C-alpha positions as CSV (number, residue, x, y, z in Angstrom):
1,M,0.0,0.0,0.0
2,T,1.2,3.5,-0.8
3,T,0.1,6.3,1.5
4,I,0.0,9.8,0.1
5,K,-0.8,12.9,2.1
6,I,-2.4,15.9,0.4
7,Q,-1.5,19.1,2.3
8,P,-4.2,21.8,2.6
9,N,-4.0,24.5,-0.1
10,N,-5.2,28.0,0.3
11,M,-7.8,27.6,-2.5
12,S,-11.0,29.4,-2.1
13,G,-14.4,29.7,-3.8
14,T,-17.3,27.3,-4.2
15,H,-16.7,26.6,-7.9
16,S,-13.2,25.0,-7.3
17,L,-14.7,22.6,-4.7
18,T,-17.7,21.6,-6.7
19,H,-15.8,21.1,-9.9
20,L,-12.8,19.2,-8.7
21,P,-12.5,17.0,-11.8
22,E,-11.3,20.1,-13.6
23,Q,-7.9,19.4,-12.0
24,I,-7.5,16.0,-13.7
25,G,-4.3,15.9,-15.8
26,E,-3.7,14.4,-19.3
27,M,-4.6,10.7,-19.7
28,H,-2.5,9.0,-22.4
29,G,-3.0,5.6,-24.0
30,V,-0.4,3.1,-25.3
31,A,-0.3,4.8,-28.7
32,Y,0.9,8.1,-27.2
33,Y,3.9,6.3,-25.6
34,E,4.6,4.4,-28.8
35,G,4.8,7.8,-30.5
36,L,7.2,9.0,-27.9
37,K,9.5,6.0,-28.5
38,K,9.4,6.7,-32.3
39,K,10.5,10.3,-31.7
40,E,13.5,9.2,-29.7
41,K,16.6,9.2,-32.0
42,L,19.7,7.3,-31.3
43,E,22.6,9.8,-31.5
44,K,25.8,8.9,-33.3
45,Y,29.2,10.3,-32.8
46,I,30.7,11.9,-35.9
47,P,34.5,11.4,-36.0
48,K,36.5,14.5,-36.5
49,S,38.7,15.0,-39.6
50,M,42.5,15.1,-39.3
51,P,43.2,18.8,-38.4
52,V,46.5,18.8,-40.3
53,A,46.3,18.4,-44.1
54,K,48.4,15.9,-45.9
55,P,51.6,17.6,-47.4
56,T,51.7,18.2,-51.1
57,I,54.5,18.7,-53.5
58,T,53.1,22.1,-54.5
59,E,53.3,23.4,-50.9
60,I,57.0,22.2,-50.5
61,E,58.0,23.7,-53.8
62,A,56.4,27.0,-52.8
63,E,58.4,26.9,-49.5
64,I,61.7,26.3,-51.4
65,R,61.0,29.3,-53.7
66,E,60.2,31.5,-50.8
67,L,63.5,30.7,-49.1
68,G,65.5,31.3,-52.2
69,D,69.2,31.5,-51.5
70,Q,68.6,30.7,-47.9
71,Y,67.5,27.2,-48.8
72,D,70.5,25.1,-47.9
73,N,68.8,21.7,-47.9
74,T,70.4,19.2,-50.3
75,Q,67.1,17.3,-50.5
76,T,64.8,17.6,-53.4
77,A,61.2,18.6,-53.0
78,S,60.1,15.0,-53.6
79,Q,62.4,13.7,-50.9
80,I,61.1,16.2,-48.4
81,L,57.6,15.3,-49.4
82,A,58.3,11.6,-48.7
83,E,59.7,12.4,-45.2
84,R,56.8,14.6,-44.3
85,N,54.3,12.1,-45.6
86,L,55.8,9.5,-43.4
87,I,55.4,11.7,-40.4
88,W,51.9,12.7,-41.4
89,Q,50.9,9.1,-41.8
90,E,52.1,8.3,-38.3
91,L,50.1,11.3,-36.9
92,Y,47.1,10.3,-39.0
93,A,47.2,6.7,-37.6
94,F,47.4,8.0,-34.0
95,F,44.6,10.5,-34.6
96,S,42.4,7.9,-36.2
97,R,42.9,5.5,-33.3
98,V,42.0,8.2,-30.8
99,E,38.9,9.1,-32.7
100,A,37.9,5.5,-33.2
101,E,38.1,4.9,-29.5
102,K,36.2,8.1,-28.8
103,E,33.5,7.1,-31.3
104,A,33.1,3.7,-29.7
105,S,32.9,5.2,-26.2
106,E,30.5,8.0,-27.2
107,N,28.2,5.7,-29.1
108,R,28.1,3.3,-26.1
109,K,26.9,6.3,-24.0
110,F,24.4,7.3,-26.6
111,K,23.1,3.8,-26.8
112,E,22.8,3.5,-23.0
113,K,21.0,6.8,-22.9
114,Y,18.6,5.7,-25.7
115,D,18.0,2.3,-24.2
116,A,17.3,3.9,-20.8
117,T,14.8,6.3,-22.2
118,I,13.0,3.5,-24.1
119,A,13.1,1.4,-21.0
120,D,11.6,4.2,-18.9
121,I,8.7,4.6,-21.4
122,N,8.1,0.9,-21.5
123,D,8.0,0.9,-17.7
124,V,5.3,3.5,-17.8
125,V,3.3,1.6,-20.4
126,N,3.7,-1.7,-18.5
127,G,2.9,0.0,-15.2
128,E,5.9,-1.2,-13.3
129,N,5.4,-0.9,-9.6
130,S,8.3,1.5,-8.9
131,V,7.2,3.8,-11.7
132,V,3.5,3.8,-10.6
133,D,4.5,4.3,-6.9
134,T,6.6,7.4,-7.7
135,S,4.3,8.8,-10.3
136,L,1.2,8.4,-8.1
137,Q,2.9,10.3,-5.3
138,A,3.5,13.2,-7.7
139,A,0.0,13.0,-9.4
140,I,-2.0,12.9,-6.2
141,Q,0.1,15.5,-4.4
142,Q,-0.7,17.9,-7.3
143,I,-4.4,17.9,-6.2
144,R,-5.4,21.2,-4.6
145,L,-7.8,20.9,-1.6
146,P,-8.5,23.3,1.3
147,F,-8.3,20.4,3.7
148,E,-5.8,17.7,4.5
149,L,-6.4,14.3,3.0
150,T,-4.6,11.0,3.5
151,V,-4.9,8.8,0.4
152,N,-4.2,5.0,0.6
153,V,-3.6,3.3,-2.7
154,D,-3.2,-0.4,-3.5
155,Y,-1.9,-1.2,-6.9
156,D,-2.1,-4.6,-8.6
157,K,0.1,-4.5,-11.8
158,S,-1.1,-7.9,-13.1
159,K,-4.7,-6.9,-13.0
160,G,-4.1,-3.3,-14.0
161,R,-6.1,-2.2,-11.0
162,A,-5.7,0.5,-8.3
163,S,-7.8,0.7,-5.2
164,I,-8.1,4.0,-3.3
165,S,-9.4,4.5,0.2
166,C,-9.7,7.8,2.2
167,M,-11.2,8.9,5.4
168,M,-13.1,12.1,4.6
169,P,-12.6,15.3,6.7
170,L,-15.2,16.6,9.1
171,S,-15.4,19.9,7.1
172,Y,-15.0,20.4,3.3
173,C,-14.3,24.1,3.8
174,I,-17.1,25.1,1.4
175,P,-17.9,28.8,1.7
176,T,-21.2,29.4,3.6
177,T,-21.9,32.6,1.8
178,K,-22.5,33.6,-1.8
179,T,-22.5,36.9,-3.7
180,V,-25.9,37.9,-5.0
181,Y,-26.7,40.6,-7.5
182,H,-29.9,42.7,-7.1
183,S,-31.0,46.2,-8.1
184,R,-28.7,47.9,-5.7
185,G,-25.7,45.9,-6.7
186,W,-23.7,43.0,-5.3
187,T,-24.3,41.8,-1.7
188,E,-23.0,38.8,0.4
189,K,-25.7,36.4,1.5
190,N,-25.8,33.2,3.5
191,K,-26.3,30.1,1.5
192,L,-29.4,27.9,2.1
193,Q,-28.9,24.6,3.9
194,R,-29.9,22.7,0.8
195,E,-27.3,24.6,-1.3
196,L,-24.5,23.6,1.2
197,Q,-25.7,20.0,1.2
198,Q,-25.7,19.9,-2.6
199,E,-22.3,21.5,-2.9
200,E,-20.8,19.1,-0.3
201,S,-22.1,16.1,-2.4
202,E,-20.6,17.6,-5.5
203,C,-17.3,18.0,-3.7
204,I,-17.3,14.4,-2.4
205,I,-18.3,12.8,-5.7
206,G,-15.9,15.1,-7.7
207,L,-13.1,14.2,-5.4
208,A,-13.6,10.5,-6.2
209,M,-13.5,11.3,-9.9
210,L,-10.4,13.5,-9.4
211,L,-8.5,10.8,-7.5
212,A,-9.4,8.2,-10.1
213,G,-8.4,10.5,-13.0
214,Q,-5.1,11.4,-11.5
215,T,-4.4,7.7,-11.0
216,F,-5.3,6.9,-14.6
217,T,-2.8,9.6,-15.8
218,V,0.1,7.5,-14.2
219,S,0.1,4.6,-16.7
220,P,-2.1,3.1,-19.4
221,N,-1.7,-0.2,-17.6
222,I,-4.1,1.1,-15.0
223,K,-7.5,0.0,-16.4
224,I,-9.6,0.0,-13.3
225,V,-9.7,2.4,-10.3
226,D,-11.9,1.7,-7.3
227,V,-12.5,4.5,-4.8
228,M,-13.8,4.1,-1.3
229,F,-14.5,7.0,1.0
230,Y,-15.1,6.5,4.7
231,K,-16.9,8.9,7.1
232,H,-14.7,11.0,9.3
233,R,-13.1,8.8,12.1
234,S,-15.5,5.9,11.2
235,K,-15.5,2.6,9.5
236,D,-18.8,3.5,7.8
237,A,-18.5,3.9,4.0
238,L,-19.7,7.2,2.6
239,L,-19.2,6.4,-1.1
240,A,-17.8,3.6,-3.2
241,M,-17.2,4.0,-6.9
242,H,-15.8,1.8,-9.7
243,F,-14.1,3.4,-12.7
244,D,-13.3,1.7,-15.9
245,R,-10.6,3.6,-17.9
246,A,-12.5,3.6,-21.2
247,V,-15.8,4.6,-19.6
248,F,-14.0,7.3,-17.6
249,T,-12.4,8.8,-20.7
250,A,-15.7,8.8,-22.5
251,N,-17.5,10.7,-19.7
252,R,-14.8,13.4,-19.0
253,S,-17.1,16.1,-20.3
254,K,-20.0,15.2,-18.0
255,M,-17.8,15.6,-14.9
256,D,-18.4,19.3,-14.9
257,T,-21.3,18.3,-12.7
258,P,-20.1,15.4,-10.6
259,S,-23.5,14.5,-9.2
260,V,-24.7,14.0,-12.8
261,A,-21.6,12.1,-14.0
262,L,-22.0,9.8,-10.9
263,Y,-24.7,7.8,-12.7
264,E,-22.3,6.8,-15.5
265,F,-20.3,4.6,-13.2
266,P,-21.1,1.7,-10.8
267,Y,-21.4,3.1,-7.3
268,A,-22.6,2.4,-3.8
269,A,-24.1,5.4,-2.0
270,N,-26.9,6.2,0.3
271,I,-28.4,9.1,-1.6
272,R,-31.3,11.1,-0.2
273,T,-33.0,14.1,-1.8
274,V,-33.6,16.8,0.8
275,R,-35.3,19.9,-0.4
276,E,-34.0,19.2,-3.9
277,A,-30.4,18.7,-2.6
278,M,-28.4,15.5,-2.9
279,V,-27.3,14.3,0.5
280,L,-24.9,11.4,1.0
281,G,-25.4,9.2,4.0
282,V,-23.7,6.1,5.3
283,V,-23.9,3.2,2.8
284,P,-25.8,0.2,4.3
285,E,-23.3,-2.7,4.9
286,K,-25.5,-5.1,2.8
287,E,-25.5,-2.8,-0.2
288,L,-21.8,-2.1,0.1
289,Q,-20.9,-5.8,0.2
290,A,-23.1,-6.5,-2.8
291,F,-21.3,-3.7,-4.7
292,L,-17.9,-5.0,-3.7
293,V,-18.9,-8.5,-4.9
294,T,-20.2,-7.1,-8.2
295,T,-17.0,-5.1,-8.8
296,N,-14.7,-7.8,-7.4
297,Q,-13.2,-5.6,-4.8
298,L,-13.4,-8.1,-1.9
299,S,-10.0,-9.0,-0.5
């Protein structure tokens, strides 16, 4: 089990709390990562050319003419060329060996770097435990909430499944007032009880979707995410949801209103309508167990 703590953020405003799925990051499938691998290019070291040009008879003859009477060498231009070529060949052989060794060394480094990058991408696609653990920490800690939340995640690579459990806070820090416009301008007004109840439900359901979404962003190997919320300091379940990756992706646009998107997924919840507001109560144990059996969440 991986335990991740989300620290409180100074976010404010009702909208951000009732539209939490807006924080979900990009979810990528296998094709995206295959594309990344194709974009990776294996670098090659290009050997340098010998910095000293090979001597030519023309250059030597020009040197002899320039020296004129001061030229006291008894050798002919051809003899000098032969000597210089011998020296040049030795330098060229040494330079070539150095460059060949450097080419082999650099190409090994390039290949190691390339292989490591491809391996890292494959690890994400395959949902390797170490990758998922590290990435989950980052993805979930990016979530912005005005309250502290401890998230427990169990991940089963072979099944491509992640199970999330949280104990919900006592307060969701939803603003109790709203700004209302009337003929004399804008004024601050207390929200009705039913408004607060509806907003709290939107926050709870939206948070389940946000946690599932952030988990899906970690690896395409994660095909299922189960979320279980418990009442504050209680073993009573407040909400249980089962998310299939394909269904989740298809319903992203509906998550603007979490209470509406809820019905697109299997869930267990004790929903009451109080003065037109959705209120979530404790899920009856019998109903919860039936849900867990149906979604194969029983341990």
